[in-house]
C-alpha positions as CSV (number, residue, x, y, z in Angstrom):
1,M,65.9,62.3,196.8
2,K,66.6,58.7,195.9
3,E,64.5,59.0,192.6
4,S,66.4,62.2,191.7
5,G,69.7,60.5,192.3
6,R,68.7,57.6,190.0
7,R,67.7,60.1,187.3
8,N,71.1,61.8,187.7
9,E,72.9,58.5,187.4
10,R,71.0,57.5,184.3
11,G,71.6,60.9,182.8
12,G,75.2,60.6,183.6
13,G,75.4,57.2,182.0
14,V,73.8,58.5,178.8
15,G,76.2,61.4,178.8
16,V,79.2,59.0,179.3
17,F,77.9,56.8,176.4
18,I,77.5,59.8,174.1
19,G,80.9,61.0,175.1
20,I,82.5,57.7,174.3
21,L,80.7,57.4,171.0
22,A,81.8,60.9,170.0
23,V,85.4,59.9,170.9
24,L,85.2,56.8,168.8
25,I,83.8,58.7,165.8
26,V,86.6,61.3,166.1
27,V,89.2,58.5,166.4
28,G,87.7,56.7,163.4
29,I,87.7,59.8,161.2
30,G,91.3,60.5,162.3
31,V,92.4,56.9,161.5
32,Y,90.7,57.2,158.1
33,L,92.3,60.6,157.3
34,W,95.8,60.0,158.6
35,S,96.4,56.2,158.2
36,D,96.9,55.1,154.5
37,P,96.6,51.4,155.3
38,A,93.4,51.9,157.3
39,R,91.9,54.1,154.7
40,T,92.7,51.6,152.0
41,K,91.0,48.8,154.0
42,M,88.0,50.9,154.6
43,N,87.6,51.9,151.0
44,T,88.0,48.3,149.9
45,A,85.4,47.1,152.4
46,F,83.0,49.8,151.3
47,R,83.5,48.9,147.6
48,E,83.0,45.2,148.3
49,M,79.7,46.0,150.1
50,S,78.5,48.3,147.3
51,E,79.5,46.2,144.3
52,W,78.2,42.8,143.4
53,T,81.5,40.8,143.5
54,P,81.4,37.0,143.2
55,E,82.0,36.9,146.9
56,N,79.1,39.2,147.7
57,I,76.8,37.3,145.2
58,A,77.6,34.1,147.1
59,K,76.8,35.8,150.4
60,D,73.5,37.3,149.3
61,P,72.2,35.6,146.2
62,I,68.6,36.6,146.7
63,N,69.2,40.3,146.8
64,Y,71.6,40.0,143.8
65,L,68.8,38.3,141.8
66,N,66.5,41.2,142.9
67,F,69.1,43.7,141.7
68,C,69.4,41.9,138.3
69,E,65.7,41.8,137.9
70,E,65.3,45.5,138.6
71,E,68.1,46.5,136.2
72,T,66.9,44.1,133.5
73,N,63.4,45.7,133.7
74,K,64.9,49.1,133.5
75,A,66.9,48.0,130.4
76,L,63.7,46.6,128.8
77,D,62.0,50.0,129.3
78,K,64.9,51.8,127.6
79,L,64.9,49.2,124.7
80,K,61.2,49.8,124.2
81,A,61.9,53.6,124.1
82,S,64.7,52.9,121.5
83,E,62.3,50.9,119.3
84,I,59.8,53.9,119.3
85,S,62.6,56.3,118.5
86,I,63.9,54.2,115.7
87,A,60.4,53.9,114.2
88,Q,59.9,57.7,114.4
89,R,63.3,58.3,112.7
90,R,62.6,55.8,110.0
91,G,59.3,57.5,109.3
92,K,61.0,60.9,109.0
93,L,63.6,59.4,106.6
94,A,60.9,57.8,104.5
95,G,59.2,61.2,104.2
96,M,62.5,62.8,103.3
97,K,63.2,60.1,100.7
98,D,59.8,60.7,99.0
99,D,60.4,64.5,99.0
100,A,63.9,64.1,97.5
101,A,62.7,61.8,94.8
102,K,60.0,64.3,93.8
103,K,62.5,67.2,93.7
104,I,64.8,65.1,91.5
105,T,62.1,64.4,89.0
106,V,60.9,68.0,88.9
107,G,64.4,69.4,88.8
108,K,65.6,67.1,86.0
109,K,62.6,68.1,83.9
110,A,63.1,71.8,84.6
111,L,66.9,71.6,83.9
112,R,66.2,69.8,80.6
113,E,63.8,72.5,79.5
114,L,66.1,75.3,80.5
115,K,69.1,73.8,78.7
116,E,67.0,73.5,75.5
117,S,66.0,77.1,75.8
118,Y,69.6,78.2,76.4
119,R,70.9,76.3,73.4
120,K,68.2,77.8,71.1
121,A,68.7,81.3,72.4
122,E,72.5,81.0,72.0
123,A,72.1,79.7,68.5
124,D,69.6,82.4,67.5
125,D,71.2,85.1,69.6
126,S,67.8,85.7,71.1
127,F,68.5,86.3,74.8
128,P,66.8,87.0,77.2
129,V,64.7,83.8,77.5
130,T,61.5,83.4,79.4
131,W,61.5,80.6,81.9
132,H,58.8,80.0,84.5
133,T,57.6,83.6,84.1
134,K,61.2,84.8,84.6
135,S,63.2,86.8,82.0
136,L,66.8,85.5,82.0
137,D,69.7,87.1,80.1
138,K,72.6,84.8,79.1
139,T,74.5,85.2,82.4
140,A,71.3,84.7,84.6
141,C,70.4,81.7,82.5
142,R,73.8,80.1,82.9
143,K,73.6,80.7,86.7
144,Q,70.1,79.1,86.8
145,I,71.3,76.0,84.9
146,V,74.2,75.5,87.3
147,S,72.0,76.1,90.3
148,L,69.4,73.6,89.2
149,H,72.0,71.0,88.4
150,E,73.6,71.4,91.8
151,E,70.2,71.1,93.5
152,V,69.4,67.9,91.7
153,A,72.9,66.5,92.5
154,G,72.4,67.5,96.1
155,Q,69.0,65.7,96.3
156,K,70.7,62.6,94.8
157,M,73.4,62.7,97.4
158,L,70.7,63.2,100.0
159,L,69.0,60.0,98.8
160,G,72.2,58.1,99.3
161,K,72.6,59.4,102.8
162,I,69.0,58.5,103.6
163,D,69.5,54.9,102.4
164,T,72.6,54.7,104.6
165,G,70.6,56.1,107.5
166,V,67.8,53.6,107.0
167,A,70.3,50.7,106.8
168,R,71.8,51.8,110.1
169,L,68.4,52.1,111.7
170,D,67.6,48.6,110.6
171,L,70.8,47.3,112.1
172,Q,70.2,49.2,115.4
173,Q,66.6,47.8,115.5
174,Q,67.9,44.3,115.1
175,R,70.3,44.8,118.0
176,V,67.5,46.2,120.1
177,L,65.4,43.2,119.3
178,D,68.2,40.8,120.1
179,Q,68.9,42.5,123.5
180,R,65.2,42.4,124.3
181,S,65.1,38.7,123.7
182,K,68.2,38.2,125.9
183,A,66.7,40.4,128.6
184,K,63.5,38.4,128.7
185,A,65.5,35.2,128.8
186,Q,67.5,36.6,131.7
187,L,64.2,37.4,133.6
188,T,63.2,33.7,133.2
189,E,66.7,32.6,134.4
190,I,66.4,34.9,137.4
191,Q,63.0,33.3,138.3
192,T,64.5,29.8,137.8
193,N,67.6,30.5,140.0
194,R,65.4,32.1,142.7
195,E,63.4,28.9,142.9
196,M,66.6,26.8,142.9
197,L,67.9,28.7,145.9
198,K,64.7,27.9,147.8
199,V,65.4,24.1,147.6
200,Q,69.2,24.0,147.9
201,E,72.1,25.9,149.3
202,I,74.2,27.9,147.0
203,S,76.8,25.9,145.1
204,D,79.7,26.8,142.9
205,D,77.6,26.0,139.8
206,I,74.8,28.4,140.9
207,T,77.3,31.0,141.9
208,N,78.9,30.8,138.4
209,Q,75.5,31.2,136.8
210,L,74.7,34.2,138.9
211,V,78.1,35.8,138.1
212,D,77.5,35.2,134.4
213,M,74.3,37.2,134.6
214,K,76.4,40.3,135.1
215,G,77.9,40.1,131.7
216,V,74.6,39.7,130.0
217,L,73.1,42.5,132.0
218,Q,76.0,44.9,131.2
219,A,75.6,44.2,127.5
220,T,71.9,44.7,127.6
221,I,72.2,48.0,129.5
222,A,74.9,49.2,127.1
223,T,72.7,48.6,124.1
224,A,69.8,50.3,125.8
225,D,71.8,53.3,126.6
226,E,73.7,53.9,123.4
227,S,72.4,56.1,120.6
228,S,71.7,54.9,117.2
229,G,74.4,57.1,115.7
230,V,72.1,58.0,112.8
231,A,72.6,61.5,111.5
232,T,70.0,64.1,112.3
233,L,67.8,65.7,109.6
234,D,70.0,68.8,109.7
235,D,73.0,66.7,109.1
236,L,71.4,65.3,105.9
237,T,70.7,68.7,104.4
238,A,72.7,69.3,101.3
239,S,73.8,72.8,100.3
240,A,73.8,74.0,96.7
241,E,76.6,75.9,95.0
242,T,75.4,78.9,93.0
243,S,78.7,80.2,91.5
244,I,79.4,79.4,87.9
245,D,82.3,77.1,87.1
246,E,82.9,77.3,83.3
247,E,84.2,73.7,83.0
248,K,81.4,72.4,85.1
249,F,78.9,74.4,83.0
250,S,80.2,72.8,79.8
251,D,79.9,69.4,81.4
252,I,76.3,70.1,82.4
253,M,75.4,71.3,79.0
254,S,76.9,68.2,77.4
255,E,74.7,65.9,79.5
256,K,71.4,64.6,78.0
């Protein structure tokens, strides 16, 4: 009977404790929901615990260094991926540039030949003309001349866009390399500060150094996350105009 009584007392004590805890939780939630000042204080406290403010850095410098090290390594991984992406895009642009240059060479030669055929046929009144196994009357020949001219002009424009894209890629690559260098330097600084903290208590100088890390880290992460801003291959595709503009046709024919 005595043992049973003790179990009942212990059970009753646990029940009382749980009941009190439940009341405190309900009261706490009620205070948070219905008291603006209390809610503001709670939110501020939570934010200070979850963010690395100068005060929190001073309180827990080792874990702050661990955080910086982890984020810096993540940024380095992203920067490496950016380097690979830049190299791939540069390779694609190089291929497009070679292709455009070949099309310009072939197009200019074909245009020159067709213009000569058109002039001769117009002078002799001998349309249609035969061009690359095609029989072209006067209207078809004029359309073909304009179309070829526009295609060549489009490829020339494409070359200019490609050169601009390559220049932007080179600039982005340099930024990535700069940030990689800064990230590696920060890893060294993290190790140095970690060792310093082992031999001396945190001082204002060390606190300031640790706080300054945040700015470098943010810049590194920003560079790692941003896109290169280079136009896609579809964006660089030029369209050709096939309708005949009489004034434009005259200008084309006057070119040598």
